[in-house]
MDAnalysis code that builds the backbone (N, CA, C; Angstrom):
import MDAnalysis as mda
import numpy as np

u = mda.Universe.empty(441, n_residues=147, atom_resindex=np.repeat(np.arange(147), 3), trajectory=True)
u.add_TopologyAttr("name", ["N", "CA", "C"] * 147)
u.add_TopologyAttr("resid", np.arange(1, 148))
u.add_TopologyAttr("resname", ["MET", "LYS", "VAL", "ILE", "LEU", "ARG", "LYS", "ASP", "PHE", "GLU", "GLN", "LEU", "GLY", "GLN", "ILE", "GLY", "ASP", "ILE", "VAL", "GLU", "VAL", "LYS", "HIS", "GLY", "TYR", "ALA", "ARG", "ASN", "TYR", "LEU", "ILE", "PRO", "GLN", "GLY", "ILE", "ALA", "LEU", "VAL", "ALA", "ASP", "PRO", "LYS", "ASN", "LEU", "ARG", "ARG", "LEU", "GLU", "ASP", "GLU", "ARG", "LYS", "ARG", "MET", "ALA", "MET", "GLN", "LYS", "ASP", "ARG", "GLU", "LYS", "ILE", "ALA", "ALA", "GLU", "LYS", "LEU", "ALA", "GLN", "GLU", "LEU", "GLU", "LYS", "VAL", "SER", "CYS", "THR", "ALA", "SER", "VAL", "GLN", "VAL", "GLY", "ASP", "GLU", "ASP", "ARG", "VAL", "PHE", "GLY", "SER", "VAL", "THR", "SER", "GLN", "ASP", "ILE", "ALA", "ASP", "LEU", "LEU", "LYS", "GLU", "LYS", "GLY", "PHE", "ASP", "ILE", "ASP", "LYS", "LYS", "LYS", "ILE", "MET", "LEU", "ASP", "GLU", "PRO", "ILE", "LYS", "ALA", "LEU", "GLY", "ILE", "TYR", "ASP", "VAL", "GLU", "VAL", "LYS", "LEU", "HIS", "THR", "ASN", "VAL", "HIS", "ALA", "LYS", "ILE", "LYS", "LEU", "TRP", "VAL", "ILE", "LYS", "GLN"])
u.atoms.positions = np.array([
    [8.415, 16.699, -29.130],
    [8.835, 15.281, -29.198],
    [7.874, 14.510, -28.312],
    [7.251, 13.401, -29.017],
    [6.536, 12.286, -28.350],
    [7.533, 11.485, -27.576],
    [6.918, 11.226, -26.326],
    [7.866, 10.169, -25.470],
    [6.701, 9.403, -24.758],
    [6.999, 8.197, -24.465],
    [6.320, 7.238, -23.628],
    [6.580, 7.398, -22.077],
    [5.837, 7.447, -21.395],
    [6.375, 7.629, -19.905],
    [6.290, 5.938, -19.346],
    [7.432, 5.817, -18.640],
    [7.742, 4.495, -17.946],
    [7.410, 4.475, -16.649],
    [7.318, 5.692, -15.889],
    [6.875, 5.825, -14.543],
    [5.885, 6.864, -14.396],
    [5.171, 6.692, -13.382],
    [4.173, 7.880, -13.037],
    [4.938, 8.976, -12.842],
    [4.502, 10.070, -13.383],
    [5.211, 11.378, -13.275],
    [4.056, 12.671, -13.194],
    [3.928, 13.202, -11.897],
    [3.018, 13.936, -11.794],
    [2.735, 15.118, -12.515],
    [3.693, 15.709, -13.293],
    [3.407, 16.854, -14.003],
    [2.948, 16.455, -15.342],
    [3.357, 15.031, -15.837],
    [2.857, 14.685, -17.239],
    [1.885, 13.689, -17.389],
    [1.981, 12.583, -16.428],
    [0.839, 11.461, -16.539],
    [1.268, 10.349, -16.055],
    [0.634, 9.391, -16.333],
    [0.642, 8.106, -15.905],
    [1.460, 7.132, -16.685],
    [2.032, 5.889, -16.084],
    [2.849, 4.972, -16.833],
    [2.127, 4.556, -18.151],
    [2.884, 4.663, -19.207],
    [2.317, 4.331, -20.637],
    [1.576, 5.379, -21.272],
    [1.480, 6.415, -20.887],
    [0.741, 7.540, -21.549],
    [1.758, 8.089, -22.640],
    [1.563, 8.597, -23.754],
    [2.232, 9.344, -24.619],
    [1.971, 10.653, -24.716],
    [3.136, 11.262, -24.363],
    [2.732, 12.742, -24.173],
    [3.836, 13.590, -25.121],
    [3.529, 14.858, -25.377],
    [4.302, 15.700, -26.335],
    [4.911, 16.541, -25.260],
    [6.368, 16.661, -25.263],
    [7.335, 17.545, -24.621],
    [8.364, 18.075, -25.394],
    [9.071, 19.040, -24.907],
    [9.957, 19.672, -25.644],
    [11.284, 18.962, -25.647],
    [12.110, 18.885, -26.617],
    [13.210, 18.008, -27.049],
    [13.992, 18.284, -26.028],
    [14.511, 19.237, -25.613],
    [15.436, 19.339, -24.497],
    [15.116, 18.793, -23.294],
    [13.933, 18.864, -22.723],
    [13.302, 18.078, -21.537],
    [13.513, 16.841, -21.677],
    [13.193, 16.248, -22.797],
    [13.127, 14.748, -23.013],
    [14.588, 14.179, -23.138],
    [15.401, 14.907, -23.849],
    [16.815, 14.531, -23.898],
    [17.761, 14.644, -22.771],
    [17.381, 15.741, -22.145],
    [18.410, 15.977, -20.965],
    [17.863, 15.580, -19.529],
    [16.509, 15.382, -19.502],
    [15.981, 15.006, -18.169],
    [15.049, 13.508, -18.125],
    [14.042, 13.470, -19.027],
    [13.202, 12.240, -19.019],
    [13.788, 10.972, -19.372],
    [14.457, 11.066, -20.502],
    [15.402, 9.916, -20.941],
    [16.389, 9.544, -20.054],
    [17.351, 10.319, -19.607],
    [18.630, 9.843, -18.697],
    [17.921, 9.390, -17.511],
    [16.943, 9.973, -17.022],
    [16.068, 9.425, -15.707],
    [15.611, 8.102, -15.673],
    [15.440, 7.772, -16.929],
    [14.492, 6.376, -17.067],
    [13.174, 6.697, -16.950],
    [12.554, 7.855, -16.897],
    [11.113, 8.280, -16.871],
    [10.460, 8.074, -18.191],
    [11.226, 8.281, -19.257],
    [10.500, 8.192, -20.374],
    [11.285, 7.708, -21.604],
    [10.688, 6.929, -22.653],
    [11.451, 6.638, -24.053],
    [10.605, 7.260, -25.053],
    [11.464, 7.234, -26.085],
    [11.379, 8.058, -27.371],
    [10.141, 7.351, -28.024],
    [9.010, 7.690, -28.539],
    [7.880, 7.243, -28.851],
    [8.175, 6.664, -30.143],
    [8.585, 5.384, -30.585],
    [8.790, 5.184, -31.888],
    [8.264, 3.629, -31.979],
    [8.109, 3.220, -33.155],
    [7.355, 1.829, -33.184],
    [7.715, 0.705, -32.336],
    [9.342, 0.719, -32.208],
    [10.134, -0.474, -31.432],
    [9.573, -0.344, -29.985],
    [9.723, 0.906, -29.482],
    [9.227, 1.323, -27.956],
    [7.695, 1.112, -27.972],
    [6.924, 1.298, -28.643],
    [5.415, 1.165, -28.599],
    [5.186, -0.263, -28.399],
    [5.893, -1.232, -29.137],
    [5.555, -2.612, -29.055],
    [6.061, -2.923, -27.681],
    [7.230, -2.566, -27.176],
    [7.719, -2.714, -26.027],
    [6.916, -2.299, -24.761],
    [6.186, -1.219, -25.056],
    [5.468, -0.871, -23.946],
    [4.099, -1.706, -23.885],
    [3.515, -2.332, -24.983],
    [2.609, -3.264, -24.938],
    [3.054, -4.515, -24.252],
    [3.970, -4.899, -24.614],
    [4.460, -5.969, -23.585],
    [4.669, -5.911, -22.228],
    [5.017, -4.850, -21.932],
    [5.216, -4.218, -20.615],
    [3.977, -4.297, -19.724],
    [3.048, -3.667, -20.557],
    [1.630, -3.506, -20.005],
    [0.940, -5.066, -19.697],
    [1.095, -5.670, -20.631],
    [0.666, -7.226, -20.395],
    [1.082, -7.962, -19.293],
    [2.551, -7.700, -18.991],
    [3.265, -8.417, -18.109],
    [2.793, -7.584, -16.594],
    [2.692, -6.355, -16.802],
    [2.337, -5.622, -15.422],
    [0.862, -6.201, -14.883],
    [0.093, -6.059, -16.017],
    [-1.430, -6.611, -15.687],
    [-1.584, -8.016, -15.256],
    [-0.628, -8.874, -15.613],
    [-0.402, -10.257, -14.778],
    [-0.059, -10.210, -13.775],
    [0.996, -9.462, -13.539],
    [1.468, -9.416, -12.005],
    [0.694, -8.630, -11.207],
    [-0.192, -7.529, -11.533],
    [-1.284, -6.865, -10.596],
    [-2.153, -8.005, -10.208],
    [-2.662, -8.576, -11.128],
    [-3.661, -9.854, -10.968],
    [-3.182, -10.982, -9.894],
    [-1.934, -11.169, -10.200],
    [-1.183, -12.256, -9.062],
    [-1.314, -11.650, -7.657],
    [-0.881, -10.491, -7.772],
    [-0.621, -9.562, -6.319],
    [-2.141, -9.574, -5.860],
    [-3.195, -9.118, -6.720],
    [-4.436, -9.041, -5.884],
    [-4.913, -10.489, -5.532],
    [-4.799, -11.638, -6.345],
    [-5.238, -12.925, -5.820],
    [-4.535, -13.094, -4.264],
    [-3.346, -12.883, -4.147],
    [-2.568, -13.145, -2.993],
    [-3.213, -12.216, -1.860],
    [-3.272, -11.016, -2.255],
    [-3.920, -10.064, -1.106],
    [-5.331, -10.565, -0.653],
    [-6.130, -11.052, -1.663],
    [-7.341, -11.708, -1.357],
    [-7.237, -12.861, -0.513],
    [-6.500, -13.650, -0.751],
    [-6.030, -14.923, 0.224],
    [-5.862, -14.273, 1.709],
    [-4.774, -13.590, 1.512],
    [-4.276, -12.968, 2.944],
    [-5.487, -12.336, 3.630],
    [-6.349, -11.555, 2.974],
    [-7.517, -10.942, 3.594],
    [-8.369, -11.952, 4.149],
    [-8.833, -13.120, 3.534],
    [-9.644, -13.910, 4.180],
    [-9.056, -14.653, 5.533],
    [-7.644, -14.733, 5.368],
    [-7.021, -15.405, 6.591],
    [-6.906, -14.336, 7.845],
    [-6.864, -12.904, 7.506],
    [-6.707, -11.774, 8.553],
    [-7.996, -11.578, 8.999],
    [-9.137, -12.116, 8.263],
    [-10.723, -11.687, 8.862],
    [-10.851, -12.576, 9.954],
    [-10.076, -13.667, 10.094],
    [-10.184, -14.865, 11.282],
    [-9.456, -14.308, 12.425],
    [-8.603, -13.556, 12.197],
    [-7.522, -13.182, 13.237],
    [-8.213, -12.131, 14.341],
    [-7.913, -12.358, 15.520],
    [-8.292, -11.567, 16.531],
    [-6.966, -11.444, 17.524],
    [-6.752, -9.836, 17.715],
    [-5.639, -9.422, 18.560],
    [-6.066, -8.901, 19.657],
    [-5.152, -9.248, 20.768],
    [-5.417, -8.478, 22.017],
    [-3.981, -7.754, 22.414],
    [-4.410, -6.298, 22.826],
    [-3.454, -5.402, 23.192],
    [-3.807, -5.038, 24.457],
    [-2.788, -5.456, 25.612],
    [-2.802, -5.300, 26.940],
    [-2.079, -3.832, 27.189],
    [-2.870, -2.845, 27.953],
    [-2.276, -1.773, 28.123],
    [-2.360, -1.307, 29.633],
    [-1.504, -0.092, 30.025],
    [-1.518, 0.151, 31.459],
    [-2.602, 1.250, 31.676],
    [-3.549, 0.923, 32.630],
    [-4.751, 2.164, 32.706],
    [-4.386, 2.624, 34.142],
    [-4.676, 3.964, 34.216],
    [-4.994, 4.577, 35.689],
    [-6.302, 4.737, 36.214],
    [-6.512, 5.699, 36.937],
    [-7.820, 5.919, 37.612],
    [-8.850, 5.959, 36.509],
    [-9.761, 5.417, 36.822],
    [-11.078, 5.666, 36.007],
    [-10.903, 4.968, 34.399],
    [-9.961, 4.005, 34.486],
    [-9.586, 3.074, 33.446],
    [-9.229, 3.930, 32.200],
    [-8.607, 4.932, 32.547],
    [-7.760, 5.733, 31.457],
    [-6.324, 5.400, 31.024],
    [-6.228, 5.109, 29.703],
    [-5.079, 4.228, 29.179],
    [-3.907, 5.281, 29.216],
    [-2.678, 4.742, 29.563],
    [-1.464, 5.426, 29.473],
    [-1.182, 5.164, 28.203],
    [-0.661, 6.182, 27.486],
    [-0.299, 6.223, 26.025],
    [-1.419, 5.702, 25.291],
    [-1.097, 5.068, 24.126],
    [-2.102, 4.635, 23.247],
    [-1.780, 3.603, 22.345],
    [-2.746, 2.672, 21.880],
    [-2.244, 1.734, 20.846],
    [-2.124, 2.414, 19.408],
    [-0.889, 2.034, 18.761],
    [-0.773, 2.605, 17.436],
    [-0.527, 1.367, 16.429],
    [-0.399, 2.163, 15.192],
    [-0.481, 1.089, 14.224],
    [0.616, 0.433, 14.069],
    [1.848, 0.613, 14.907],
    [2.997, -0.170, 15.076],
    [2.932, -1.161, 16.047],
    [1.943, -0.996, 17.091],
    [1.586, -1.908, 17.952],
    [0.865, -3.018, 17.495],
    [-0.085, -2.800, 16.616],
    [-0.943, -3.585, 15.834],
    [-0.138, -4.495, 15.107],
    [0.753, -3.822, 14.310],
    [1.603, -4.640, 13.334],
    [2.578, -5.610, 14.251],
    [3.017, -5.164, 15.352],
    [3.948, -6.335, 16.092],
    [2.619, -7.252, 16.787],
    [1.624, -7.073, 17.007],
    [0.743, -7.928, 17.597],
    [0.433, -8.986, 16.135],
    [0.366, -8.491, 15.029],
    [0.078, -9.466, 14.040],
    [1.427, -10.291, 13.418],
    [2.649, -9.628, 13.825],
    [3.750, -10.223, 13.539],
    [3.957, -11.755, 14.365],
    [3.388, -11.500, 15.656],
    [3.336, -12.405, 16.709],
    [2.630, -13.774, 16.202],
    [1.497, -13.373, 15.542],
    [0.502, -14.240, 15.080],
    [0.911, -14.971, 13.615],
    [1.999, -14.332, 13.319],
    [2.513, -14.970, 11.948],
    [2.272, -14.221, 10.644],
    [1.581, -12.966, 10.790],
    [1.520, -12.105, 9.663],
    [2.469, -10.903, 9.348],
    [3.221, -10.771, 8.745],
    [3.974, -9.570, 8.338],
    [3.465, -8.733, 7.622],
    [3.020, -7.539, 8.344],
    [2.234, -6.524, 7.622],
    [2.892, -5.309, 8.342],
    [3.001, -4.284, 7.164],
    [3.700, -3.109, 7.320],
    [2.916, -2.074, 8.064],
    [3.220, -1.314, 9.130],
    [2.279, -0.609, 9.735],
    [1.705, 0.435, 9.004],
    [2.311, 0.750, 7.644],
    [1.707, 1.931, 7.003],
    [0.460, 1.496, 6.268],
    [0.057, -0.068, 6.204],
    [-1.049, -0.782, 5.709],
    [-2.318, -0.530, 6.681],
    [-1.925, -0.402, 8.052],
    [-2.916, -0.473, 9.082],
    [-3.462, 0.985, 9.208],
    [-4.857, 1.055, 8.854],
    [-5.582, 2.241, 8.532],
    [-6.192, 2.581, 10.015],
    [-5.425, 3.498, 10.574],
    [-5.913, 4.233, 11.946],
    [-6.183, 5.595, 11.860],
    [-7.327, 6.193, 11.989],
    [-7.451, 7.437, 11.806],
    [-6.577, 8.238, 12.888],
    [-6.720, 7.789, 14.254],
    [-5.730, 8.242, 15.202],
    [-5.654, 6.913, 16.244],
    [-4.574, 6.958, 17.219],
    [-4.174, 6.070, 17.859],
    [-5.262, 5.843, 18.845],
    [-5.437, 4.577, 19.178],
    [-6.377, 3.987, 20.180],
    [-6.088, 4.505, 21.676],
    [-7.136, 5.104, 22.207],
    [-6.823, 5.550, 23.498],
    [-7.717, 5.306, 24.722],
    [-8.372, 4.281, 24.292],
    [-9.466, 3.841, 25.380],
    [-9.444, 2.211, 25.232],
    [-10.051, 1.664, 26.261],
    [-10.204, 0.147, 26.423],
    [-11.445, -0.238, 25.454],
    [-11.499, -1.402, 24.991],
    [-12.792, -1.822, 24.197],
    [-12.505, -2.580, 23.103],
    [-13.352, -2.949, 22.105],
    [-13.013, -3.921, 21.048],
    [-13.307, -2.753, 19.720],
    [-12.373, -3.164, 19.017],
    [-12.101, -2.232, 17.584],
    [-11.930, -3.369, 16.599],
    [-12.498, -2.702, 15.396],
    [-12.376, -3.119, 13.964],
    [-11.317, -2.283, 13.275],
    [-10.195, -3.071, 13.191],
    [-9.098, -2.253, 12.505],
    [-9.006, -2.680, 11.035],
    [-9.005, -1.748, 10.292],
    [-8.848, -1.840, 8.749],
    [-7.325, -2.210, 8.341],
    [-7.113, -3.013, 7.446],
    [-5.760, -3.352, 7.045],
    [-5.903, -3.364, 5.375],
    [-5.133, -2.269, 4.954],
    [-5.250, -2.175, 3.309],
    [-4.102, -2.960, 2.642],
    [-4.418, -4.100, 2.169],
    [-3.719, -5.023, 1.376],
    [-3.249, -4.608, 0.109],
    [-4.068, -4.279, -0.534],
    [-4.161, -3.965, -2.220],
    [-5.041, -2.728, -2.536],
    [-4.912, -2.082, -3.622],
    [-5.506, -0.959, -3.769],
    [-7.293, -1.224, -3.495],
    [-7.778, -2.395, -3.888],
    [-9.043, -2.734, -3.818],
    [-9.584, -3.786, -2.670],
    [-8.298, -4.106, -1.953],
    [-8.466, -5.475, -1.080],
    [-8.302, -4.737, 0.348],
    [-9.147, -4.911, 1.182],
    [-9.109, -4.511, 2.519],
    [-9.506, -5.784, 3.380],
    [-8.986, -5.777, 4.622],
    [-9.300, -6.653, 5.662],
    [-9.772, -5.864, 7.096],
    [-10.489, -6.619, 7.773],
    [-10.763, -6.136, 9.049],
    [-10.331, -7.098, 10.130],
    [-9.608, -6.550, 10.971],
    [-8.937, -7.347, 12.299],
    [-9.834, -7.119, 13.589],
    [-10.233, -7.790, 14.405],
    [-10.800, -7.463, 15.636],
    [-9.592, -7.500, 16.583],
    [-9.660, -6.094, 17.368],
    [-8.626, -5.654, 18.204],
    [-9.421, -5.443, 19.710],
    [-8.904, -6.239, 20.531],
    [-9.202, -6.134, 22.004],
    [-8.104, -5.395, 22.818],
    [-8.598, -4.355, 23.386],
    [-7.736, -3.436, 24.225],
    [-8.249, -3.642, 25.598],
    [-7.285, -4.103, 26.158],
    [-7.699, -4.717, 27.618],
    [-6.577, -4.063, 28.612],
    [-7.157, -4.232, 29.958],
    [-6.071, -3.995, 30.964],
    [-5.005, -4.829, 31.299],
    [-4.037, -4.336, 31.598],
    [-2.802, -5.220, 31.852],
    [-2.872, -5.894, 33.339],
])
């Protein structure tokens, strides 16, 4: 049975792919879960309309992300941390801390979008990357100073 995938499904393919599956799998799992539709002419036209709509929405999201990236490039945040002997930092500066600093500046960025390989554990100036969209990234200047 041929079906059209409405969601990304790891075992079968991406949104919009037409795949061949067994009848029972399609009838009992894929179609009731909303993962797929039967590949008939009506659903193929519906799929084309959805693709166009999704492409327009992705373009709008990318343009909004590019605008936000331009604004974020101008932002500089300062994280004041407690230090001990020889300027060793107690704790670290995490992506959550950076998200909170950005929130104070008026940017509501999810901590999962802040790309840190590991938490910052030293004083200094850092360029922190923020992933706003699949192809749009921004760099924020982060100053880690003594409290």
